[in-house]
N, C-alpha and C positions, 0 to 999 in steps of 0.2 A: 355180757357173755357172747352176744352175736358179733361184736367187734373183734373179740379175741378169736372166735372161730374164723372170721374173715382173715385175720392175720395168719392163722395156721394154714388156711388155703393159699395165702400169698407166699409164705416162705417154703411150703412143701415143694414148690416147683423147682427150686434150686438147692434145697437143703441136703447135705450129706448126713447130718445128724441134727437133732433139736435138743437143747438143754433147757429145762424149766427149773427155775431157781427158787421155788417155794412160794407160799402164801397164794397159791392158785385159788384156794378156798378160804373164806372167812373162818370157818371151823370145819374140822373133819375128824370123825372118830369111827373106827371100824369095830363094830360088834362082831361076834362070830358069824351071824347070819344077816346083819343089817349094816348098810352104809347110809349116810345122810341123803335125804330126798333132794332131787334137782340135778343140775349140771349135765343134763342129758345131751345137749348139743356138744358140749366140750368133750365129754367122755366118748361120744360117738365119733367125733372128728379125730381124737387121739387114736382110737381103735382103727379107724380107716387109714390114717397115716402109718401107723405101726404095721398094719397088715400089708401095706404097699412095700415094706422092706426098709423104711427109713428108721434108724435107731432113735429112740427118745429116752432121755435120762431125766429123772425127777429128783430134786433135792428138797427135802421138807423144810418149811419155814416155821416161824413161831406160831402161826395160826393153824397150820396143818401138821404139827409135829407128831400127832398120834397116828399117822399113816403107818401101816405095817405091810401086809402082803397083797392087798386087793389089786393094786396096779400091776404088780408082778404076775399074779395068777390070771387076772381077767384081760389085761391089756398087753402083757409081755413088756412092761416098762419097769426097769429096775428103780428102786427107791433108795436114796442115800440119806443118812442122818448126820453125816459129817462131811467136811470138804474132801474132795477126791482129786487126785492127779490124773491128767490126761496129756497125751502127746498127739498133737494134730498138726499135720503138715510140717513136722520137724520143730514145732513150737511147744514148749511145756506150759501147761496151764494148771493152776490150782483153783478149783471151782466149788462153790458152796453157797448156801443162803446168806450166812454171815452173822447170824444171831449168836450171842454169847462168846464171841471171839475177841481177842485183844484185851487191853487193860480196862479197868472200870466196869460199870454195869453189874456190880456184884449182886444187887437185889434180884435182877433178872436171872442171873446165873444160878442163884439158890432156888428160885422158883422153877426154873427149867429142870433142875435135878429132881425136884418133887414131882413135877408133872410127868417126867419120863421114867420115873421109878415103876418097875413092874407091879408093885403092890398098889400104887395109886391108880394105875390103869385097870387093874383087876377090880378095885372098889368102884370105879366109875362105870365099869361095864355092868354092874348090878343095877344101875339106874335104868328105868324104862327109857328107850330112845326118845320118846316125845319130851320127856323131862331133861334128859342128858343133853340133847342137841340144843334145847332152849337155853339151858345154863351156859353151854359153850358159846352160843351166839351172843348172849348177853355180855359175857366176859370179853368177847372180841370187840364188841361195840364200845364197851366201857374203856378198854385199853386205847382205842382210837381217840376217844374224847379226852382222856387224860393227856395223851401225848400231843394232841392238837397238831400244829404246824411245826413243832420242834424238830420232827424227824426230817424235814425238808429244808433245813437251814444249813448252809455251809459256814462253819465258824473258824475255818483255817485248817490247814493240813495237819498241824500238830494236835488238833482235837478230834481228828477222824480216827477212831480207834481201830477200824479195819485197815487203814493205812499203816498204823503202828504195828498191827499184827503182821502185815505183809513184810514190813521192813525187818521184823524179827525173824521171820521165816527165811529171808534172804541171807541172814547171817550164817546159815548152815547149808542152804541149797539154793541153786539158781532156778528161777521160774521166769518165763517171758511175760506171762500174764497172770494176774490174780483177778478172778471174775466173781463178783458177789452181788447180792441184792440187799434186802432188809432196810437200807438207808432211805429208800424212796427218793433218792436224789441222783440223777445221772451225772457221772463225772469220770474223767480220765486224768490220772495223776501219774507223772513219771517218778518212779522210785529211784532209778539210776539210769545210766545210758542205755540199758538193754531190757529193763523190766518196767511194766506198767500195772497200776491198779485201776480197774474199771468197775464202776458200780452201774448196774443196768437201770436204775431208777424205778419207776412203777407204772402201773396201768390205771392209776387214779387221776394223776395230773399230766403225765408225760407221754404215755403209750410208747415207751422207749424200749429198745432191745439191742443186743449186740450181734454183730456179723463178723465172722472170720472169712475173709475173701481168699484165703490160701496163702496170703503174704502177711497181712496185718489185721488187727482187730479194730473195729470202729463201732460207734453208737449211731443208731438210726431211730427215726420216729415213724410210727404207722399212722397214716391219716385216712 
């Protein structure tokens, strides 16, 4: 947490905007009057940066997909549940977390539909937060143990389903950059002469992030 806060302090000096692409929290659920304990330094720093006038955009990931309006109401940070288009310095971007997109992963897609169903969220809200948060944290850790290191192996462009998703999107509309997370593996792949797919990696192994310098997008590592 402290390293992430240090990164926020570092990037705020030159940032025109900050995009956070999800899984900032291992588990997050918003009850009507309760949010999970902790994360005080991160939330305080985000509030400070937002109050300074720098826009922040948050895209939910598969670990914090139950975010609703807390960030918007308390921090003035919009929360997105689907990829969104942006135009920055004349470049077109499609930005999102990346889970559930592209071919394959049908099991997760079915599970996500259940988890994001309003009735499922209503039922979960009836659990006492002490129990609900423990269940959520347990499932989060279990998911990591099951996937192991599989998420951070590059098995070829043709097996990168986010690359396939981006190529299909290009069949109907041009984008200069597709920016996603979720894969935990930093990579830059040329889709054609003018379009790139960039995965930001993670803050478990790589401490990587993307920077748009006004002309081009690149990956950097925070040390």
